Biopython code that builds the backbone (N, CA, C, O; Angstrom):
import numpy as np
from Bio.PDB.StructureBuilder import StructureBuilder

atoms = [
    (1, "ILE", "N", (77.651, 156.938, 84.237)),
    (1, "ILE", "CA", (77.866, 155.464, 84.489)),
    (1, "ILE", "C", (79.197, 155.152, 83.719)),
    (1, "ILE", "O", (80.094, 154.493, 84.246)),
    (2, "GLU", "N", (79.289, 155.692, 82.355)),
    (2, "GLU", "CA", (80.457, 155.204, 81.736)),
    (2, "GLU", "C", (81.819, 155.587, 82.430)),
    (2, "GLU", "O", (82.829, 154.884, 82.457)),
    (3, "ARG", "N", (81.666, 156.753, 82.951)),
    (3, "ARG", "CA", (82.916, 157.488, 83.560)),
    (3, "ARG", "C", (83.167, 156.374, 84.670)),
    (3, "ARG", "O", (84.327, 155.988, 84.815)),
    (4, "ARG", "N", (82.202, 155.853, 85.430)),
    (4, "ARG", "CA", (82.535, 155.099, 86.578)),
    (4, "ARG", "C", (83.096, 153.619, 86.144)),
    (4, "ARG", "O", (83.959, 152.959, 86.724)),
    (5, "GLN", "N", (82.473, 153.335, 85.139)),
    (5, "GLN", "CA", (83.063, 151.796, 84.644)),
    (5, "GLN", "C", (84.520, 152.046, 84.062)),
    (5, "GLN", "O", (85.342, 151.131, 84.023)),
    (6, "LYS", "N", (84.785, 153.263, 83.635)),
    (6, "LYS", "CA", (86.204, 153.332, 83.018)),
    (6, "LYS", "C", (87.275, 153.478, 84.190)),
    (6, "LYS", "O", (88.476, 153.244, 84.048)),
    (7, "GLY", "N", (86.665, 153.898, 85.363)),
    (7, "GLY", "CA", (87.646, 154.116, 86.477)),
    (7, "GLY", "C", (87.663, 152.713, 87.338)),
    (7, "GLY", "O", (88.359, 152.675, 88.353)),
    (8, "LEU", "N", (86.962, 151.650, 86.972)),
    (8, "LEU", "CA", (87.090, 150.394, 87.719)),
    (8, "LEU", "C", (88.256, 149.622, 87.156)),
    (8, "LEU", "O", (88.701, 149.702, 86.011)),
    (9, "PHE", "N", (88.699, 148.826, 88.192)),
    (9, "PHE", "CA", (89.981, 148.167, 87.651)),
    (9, "PHE", "C", (89.577, 146.636, 87.675)),
    (9, "PHE", "O", (88.898, 146.091, 88.545)),
    (10, "PRO", "N", (90.046, 146.135, 86.714)),
    (10, "PRO", "CA", (89.576, 144.692, 86.527)),
    (10, "PRO", "C", (90.199, 143.840, 87.749)),
    (10, "PRO", "O", (91.298, 144.099, 88.238)),
    (11, "VAL", "N", (89.428, 142.879, 88.144)),
    (11, "VAL", "CA", (89.681, 142.117, 89.319)),
    (11, "VAL", "C", (90.357, 140.819, 88.820)),
    (11, "VAL", "O", (89.942, 140.194, 87.844)),
    (12, "LYS", "N", (91.334, 140.490, 89.497)),
    (12, "LYS", "CA", (92.273, 139.242, 89.222)),
    (12, "LYS", "C", (92.028, 138.330, 90.373)),
    (12, "LYS", "O", (92.345, 138.764, 91.481)),
    (13, "PRO", "N", (91.525, 137.162, 90.293)),
    (13, "PRO", "CA", (91.245, 136.197, 91.430)),
    (13, "PRO", "C", (92.520, 135.769, 91.801)),
    (13, "PRO", "O", (93.382, 135.472, 90.974)),
    (14, "LYS", "N", (92.692, 135.722, 93.135)),
    (14, "LYS", "CA", (93.874, 135.233, 93.586)),
    (14, "LYS", "C", (93.596, 133.672, 94.055)),
    (14, "LYS", "O", (92.472, 133.423, 94.492)),
    (15, "PRO", "N", (94.483, 132.711, 93.988)),
    (15, "PRO", "CA", (93.988, 131.251, 94.603)),
    (15, "PRO", "C", (94.082, 131.382, 96.187)),
    (15, "PRO", "O", (94.710, 132.183, 96.880)),
    (16, "PRO", "N", (93.222, 130.297, 96.532)),
    (16, "PRO", "CA", (93.480, 130.268, 98.071)),
    (16, "PRO", "C", (94.767, 129.956, 98.441)),
    (16, "PRO", "O", (95.598, 129.543, 97.632)),
    (17, "LYS", "N", (95.018, 130.150, 99.781)),
    (17, "LYS", "CA", (96.307, 129.794, 100.473)),
    (17, "LYS", "C", (96.326, 128.479, 100.475)),
    (17, "LYS", "O", (95.334, 127.815, 100.775)),
    (18, "ASP", "N", (97.539, 127.934, 100.117)),
    (18, "ASP", "CA", (98.106, 126.642, 99.941)),
    (18, "ASP", "C", (97.240, 125.690, 98.728)),
    (18, "ASP", "O", (96.987, 124.487, 98.788)),
    (19, "PHE", "N", (96.925, 126.569, 97.741)),
    (19, "PHE", "CA", (96.134, 126.081, 96.695)),
    (19, "PHE", "C", (97.005, 124.827, 96.096)),
    (19, "PHE", "O", (96.388, 123.821, 95.745)),
    (20, "ASN", "N", (98.273, 124.871, 95.990)),
    (20, "ASN", "CA", (99.158, 123.873, 95.314)),
    (20, "ASN", "C", (99.212, 122.621, 96.153)),
    (20, "ASN", "O", (99.975, 121.699, 95.866)),
    (21, "LYS", "N", (98.344, 122.589, 97.260)),
    (21, "LYS", "CA", (98.373, 121.291, 98.063)),
    (21, "LYS", "C", (97.245, 120.591, 97.809)),
    (21, "LYS", "O", (97.290, 119.387, 98.060)),
    (22, "TYR", "N", (96.177, 121.075, 97.344)),
    (22, "TYR", "CA", (95.119, 120.555, 97.067)),
    (22, "TYR", "C", (95.099, 119.196, 96.051)),
    (22, "TYR", "O", (95.819, 119.069, 95.062)),
    (23, "LEU", "N", (94.354, 118.462, 96.411)),
    (23, "LEU", "CA", (94.448, 116.984, 95.508)),
    (23, "LEU", "C", (94.224, 117.245, 93.996)),
    (23, "LEU", "O", (95.001, 116.856, 93.124)),
    (24, "MET", "N", (93.096, 117.934, 93.777)),
    (24, "MET", "CA", (92.501, 118.214, 92.346)),
    (24, "MET", "C", (93.534, 118.995, 91.458)),
    (24, "MET", "O", (93.572, 118.946, 90.229)),
    (25, "ASN", "N", (94.388, 119.743, 92.293)),
    (25, "ASN", "CA", (95.451, 120.528, 91.453)),
    (25, "ASN", "C", (96.596, 119.815, 91.460)),
    (25, "ASN", "O", (97.366, 120.124, 90.550)),
    (26, "ARG", "N", (96.965, 118.953, 92.197)),
    (26, "ARG", "CA", (98.273, 118.286, 92.174)),
    (26, "ARG", "C", (98.117, 116.811, 91.822)),
    (26, "ARG", "O", (99.063, 116.024, 91.839)),
    (27, "CYS", "N", (96.744, 116.453, 91.471)),
    (27, "CYS", "CA", (96.388, 115.080, 90.935)),
    (27, "CYS", "C", (97.112, 113.895, 91.648)),
    (27, "CYS", "O", (97.626, 112.949, 91.051)),
    (28, "THR", "N", (97.084, 114.076, 93.085)),
    (28, "THR", "CA", (97.661, 112.964, 93.815)),
    (28, "THR", "C", (96.494, 112.035, 94.530)),
    (28, "THR", "O", (96.631, 111.453, 95.607)),
    (29, "TYR", "N", (95.406, 112.026, 93.757)),
    (29, "TYR", "CA", (94.539, 110.843, 94.248)),
    (29, "TYR", "C", (94.659, 109.889, 93.132)),
    (29, "TYR", "O", (95.220, 110.045, 92.047)),
    (30, "THR", "N", (93.953, 108.755, 93.659)),
    (30, "THR", "CA", (93.764, 107.575, 92.798)),
    (30, "THR", "C", (92.282, 107.295, 92.428)),
    (30, "THR", "O", (91.413, 107.633, 93.232)),
    (31, "LEU", "N", (91.949, 106.710, 91.280)),
    (31, "LEU", "CA", (90.859, 106.773, 90.875)),
    (31, "LEU", "C", (90.488, 105.266, 90.817)),
    (31, "LEU", "O", (89.304, 104.976, 90.985)),
    (32, "GLN", "N", (91.387, 104.291, 90.597)),
    (32, "GLN", "CA", (90.957, 102.976, 90.642)),
    (32, "GLN", "C", (91.093, 102.245, 92.059)),
    (32, "GLN", "O", (90.201, 102.140, 92.901)),
    (33, "ASN", "N", (92.384, 101.770, 92.139)),
    (33, "ASN", "CA", (92.509, 101.027, 93.470)),
    (33, "ASN", "C", (93.235, 101.857, 94.372)),
    (33, "ASN", "O", (94.059, 102.696, 94.008)),
    (34, "THR", "N", (92.861, 101.565, 95.787)),
    (34, "THR", "CA", (93.567, 102.467, 96.711)),
    (34, "THR", "C", (94.923, 101.792, 97.104)),
    (34, "THR", "O", (95.125, 100.582, 96.999)),
    (35, "VAL", "N", (95.817, 102.692, 97.564)),
    (35, "VAL", "CA", (97.163, 102.443, 97.729)),
    (35, "VAL", "C", (97.269, 101.295, 98.949)),
    (35, "VAL", "O", (98.067, 100.359, 98.887)),
    (36, "ASN", "N", (96.544, 101.461, 99.825)),
    (36, "ASN", "CA", (96.506, 100.818, 101.312)),
    (36, "ASN", "C", (95.081, 100.275, 101.529)),
    (36, "ASN", "O", (94.340, 100.913, 102.278)),
    (37, "PRO", "N", (94.687, 99.284, 101.008)),
    (37, "PRO", "CA", (93.328, 99.077, 101.204)),
    (37, "PRO", "C", (93.055, 98.729, 102.664)),
    (37, "PRO", "O", (93.987, 98.190, 103.259)),
    (38, "GLU", "N", (91.889, 98.958, 103.356)),
    (38, "GLU", "CA", (91.819, 98.722, 104.564)),
    (38, "GLU", "C", (91.279, 97.332, 104.698)),
    (38, "GLU", "O", (90.624, 96.742, 103.838)),
    (39, "PRO", "N", (91.710, 96.770, 106.150)),
    (39, "PRO", "CA", (91.554, 95.212, 106.234)),
    (39, "PRO", "C", (90.093, 95.195, 106.609)),
    (39, "PRO", "O", (89.506, 96.179, 107.060)),
    (40, "GLN", "N", (89.483, 93.891, 106.372)),
    (40, "GLN", "CA", (88.198, 93.680, 106.756)),
    (40, "GLN", "C", (88.055, 93.682, 108.390)),
    (40, "GLN", "O", (89.007, 93.242, 109.034)),
    (41, "VAL", "N", (86.924, 94.152, 109.061)),
    (41, "VAL", "CA", (86.981, 94.078, 110.397)),
    (41, "VAL", "C", (86.239, 92.678, 110.913)),
    (41, "VAL", "O", (85.226, 92.299, 110.324)),
    (42, "ASP", "N", (86.723, 92.007, 111.914)),
    (42, "ASP", "CA", (86.297, 90.673, 112.299)),
    (42, "ASP", "C", (85.010, 91.142, 113.130)),
    (42, "ASP", "O", (84.799, 92.270, 113.576)),
    (43, "ILE", "N", (84.293, 90.135, 113.219)),
    (43, "ILE", "CA", (82.885, 90.171, 113.852)),
    (43, "ILE", "C", (83.156, 90.240, 115.385)),
    (43, "ILE", "O", (83.902, 89.472, 115.992)),
    (44, "PRO", "N", (82.422, 91.301, 115.941)),
    (44, "PRO", "CA", (82.764, 91.611, 117.167)),
    (44, "PRO", "C", (81.999, 90.371, 118.312)),
    (44, "PRO", "O", (80.824, 90.015, 118.213)),
    (45, "HIS", "N", (82.772, 89.965, 119.146)),
    (45, "HIS", "CA", (82.155, 88.842, 120.056)),
    (45, "HIS", "C", (80.812, 89.297, 120.672)),
    (45, "HIS", "O", (79.944, 88.438, 120.829)),
    (46, "THR", "N", (80.580, 90.518, 121.017)),
    (46, "THR", "CA", (79.380, 90.806, 121.650)),
    (46, "THR", "C", (78.123, 91.072, 120.707)),
    (46, "THR", "O", (77.060, 91.516, 121.140)),
    (47, "MET", "N", (78.354, 90.759, 119.398)),
    (47, "MET", "CA", (77.267, 90.987, 118.454)),
    (47, "MET", "C", (76.318, 89.952, 118.602)),
    (47, "MET", "O", (76.736, 88.801, 118.730)),
    (48, "PRO", "N", (75.033, 90.196, 118.607)),
    (48, "PRO", "CA", (73.879, 89.199, 118.730)),
    (48, "PRO", "C", (73.927, 88.441, 117.214)),
    (48, "PRO", "O", (74.141, 89.030, 116.155)),
    (49, "SER", "N", (73.700, 87.129, 117.357)),
    (49, "SER", "CA", (73.771, 86.150, 116.313)),
    (49, "SER", "C", (72.736, 86.657, 115.012)),
    (49, "SER", "O", (72.936, 86.222, 113.878)),
    (50, "GLN", "N", (71.871, 87.402, 115.238)),
    (50, "GLN", "CA", (70.797, 87.764, 114.344)),
    (50, "GLN", "C", (71.332, 88.997, 113.568)),
    (50, "GLN", "O", (70.666, 89.467, 112.646)),
    (51, "MET", "N", (72.628, 89.572, 113.961)),
    (51, "MET", "CA", (73.057, 90.806, 113.106)),
    (51, "MET", "C", (74.319, 90.330, 112.404)),
    (51, "MET", "O", (74.931, 91.071, 111.635)),
    (52, "VAL", "N", (74.728, 89.004, 112.694)),
    (52, "VAL", "CA", (75.925, 88.581, 112.051)),
    (52, "VAL", "C", (75.776, 88.752, 110.493)),
    (52, "VAL", "O", (76.592, 89.523, 109.990)),
    (53, "ASN", "N", (74.953, 88.215, 109.728)),
    (53, "ASN", "CA", (74.639, 88.140, 108.415)),
    (53, "ASN", "C", (74.685, 89.743, 107.915)),
    (53, "ASN", "O", (75.388, 90.047, 106.951)),
    (54, "ASP", "N", (74.039, 90.559, 108.496)),
    (54, "ASP", "CA", (73.892, 91.982, 108.082)),
    (54, "ASP", "C", (75.319, 92.691, 108.235)),
    (54, "ASP", "O", (75.730, 93.553, 107.458)),
    (55, "PHE", "N", (76.026, 92.198, 109.366)),
    (55, "PHE", "CA", (77.354, 92.806, 109.429)),
    (55, "PHE", "C", (78.269, 92.494, 108.458)),
    (55, "PHE", "O", (79.118, 93.274, 108.028)),
    (56, "LEU", "N", (78.086, 91.239, 108.071)),
    (56, "LEU", "CA", (78.908, 90.676, 106.982)),
    (56, "LEU", "C", (78.913, 91.356, 105.612)),
    (56, "LEU", "O", (79.860, 91.634, 104.878)),
    (57, "ALA", "N", (77.364, 91.584, 105.441)),
    (57, "ALA", "CA", (77.065, 92.187, 104.150)),
    (57, "ALA", "C", (77.532, 93.622, 104.070)),
    (57, "ALA", "O", (78.017, 94.137, 103.063)),
    (58, "HIS", "N", (77.334, 94.227, 105.258)),
    (58, "HIS", "CA", (77.798, 95.582, 105.295)),
    (58, "HIS", "C", (79.214, 95.685, 105.247)),
    (58, "HIS", "O", (79.710, 96.541, 104.515)),
    (59, "GLU", "N", (79.995, 94.872, 105.982)),
    (59, "GLU", "CA", (81.312, 94.897, 105.856)),
    (59, "GLU", "C", (81.966, 94.620, 104.459)),
    (59, "GLU", "O", (83.025, 95.148, 104.118)),
    (60, "LYS", "N", (81.271, 93.773, 103.697)),
    (60, "LYS", "CA", (81.839, 93.317, 102.295)),
    (60, "LYS", "C", (81.537, 94.719, 101.224)),
    (60, "LYS", "O", (82.303, 95.021, 100.308)),
    (61, "GLU", "N", (80.376, 95.410, 101.530)),
    (61, "GLU", "CA", (79.978, 96.524, 100.735)),
    (61, "GLU", "C", (81.014, 97.646, 101.208)),
    (61, "GLU", "O", (81.476, 98.419, 100.368)),
    (62, "ARG", "N", (81.334, 97.725, 102.393)),
    (62, "ARG", "CA", (82.376, 98.909, 102.801)),
    (62, "ARG", "C", (83.676, 98.599, 102.154)),
    (62, "ARG", "O", (84.349, 99.506, 101.664)),
    (63, "TYR", "N", (84.041, 97.419, 102.129)),
    (63, "TYR", "CA", (85.526, 96.985, 101.672)),
    (63, "TYR", "C", (85.321, 97.176, 99.874)),
    (63, "TYR", "O", (86.290, 97.518, 99.197)),
    (64, "VAL", "N", (84.199, 96.958, 99.351)),
    (64, "VAL", "CA", (84.193, 97.359, 97.800)),
    (64, "VAL", "C", (84.221, 98.695, 97.791)),
    (64, "VAL", "O", (85.077, 99.210, 97.072)),
    (65, "ILE", "N", (83.417, 99.480, 98.482)),
    (65, "ILE", "CA", (83.455, 100.919, 98.205)),
    (65, "ILE", "C", (84.735, 101.552, 98.524)),
    (65, "ILE", "O", (85.185, 102.405, 97.758)),
    (66, "TYR", "N", (85.332, 101.228, 99.536)),
    (66, "TYR", "CA", (86.746, 101.829, 100.139)),
    (66, "TYR", "C", (87.834, 101.381, 98.794)),
    (66, "TYR", "O", (89.031, 101.661, 98.849)),
]
sb = StructureBuilder()
sb.init_structure("model")
sb.init_model(0)
sb.init_chain("A")
sb.init_seg("    ")
for serial, (resi, resn, name, xyz) in enumerate(atoms, 1):
    if name == "N":
        sb.init_residue(resn, " ", resi, " ")
    sb.init_atom(name, np.array(xyz, "f"), 0.0, 1.0, " ", f" {name:<3s}", serial, name[0])
structure = sb.get_structure()
């Protein structure tokens, strides 16, 4: 067993292809504010009136998350 272990070569990991383009490696991400915030979507005309309040609440939450 010792003879086999001496014959083994140490493995050196290679980074994946285009590793330097990843966001975490280059730190090109934003943590606080988005660069181009998404505009809020208008209420569709075909939406039933019962769903308007839910739509507005969801749209507000989506805007906060984005």
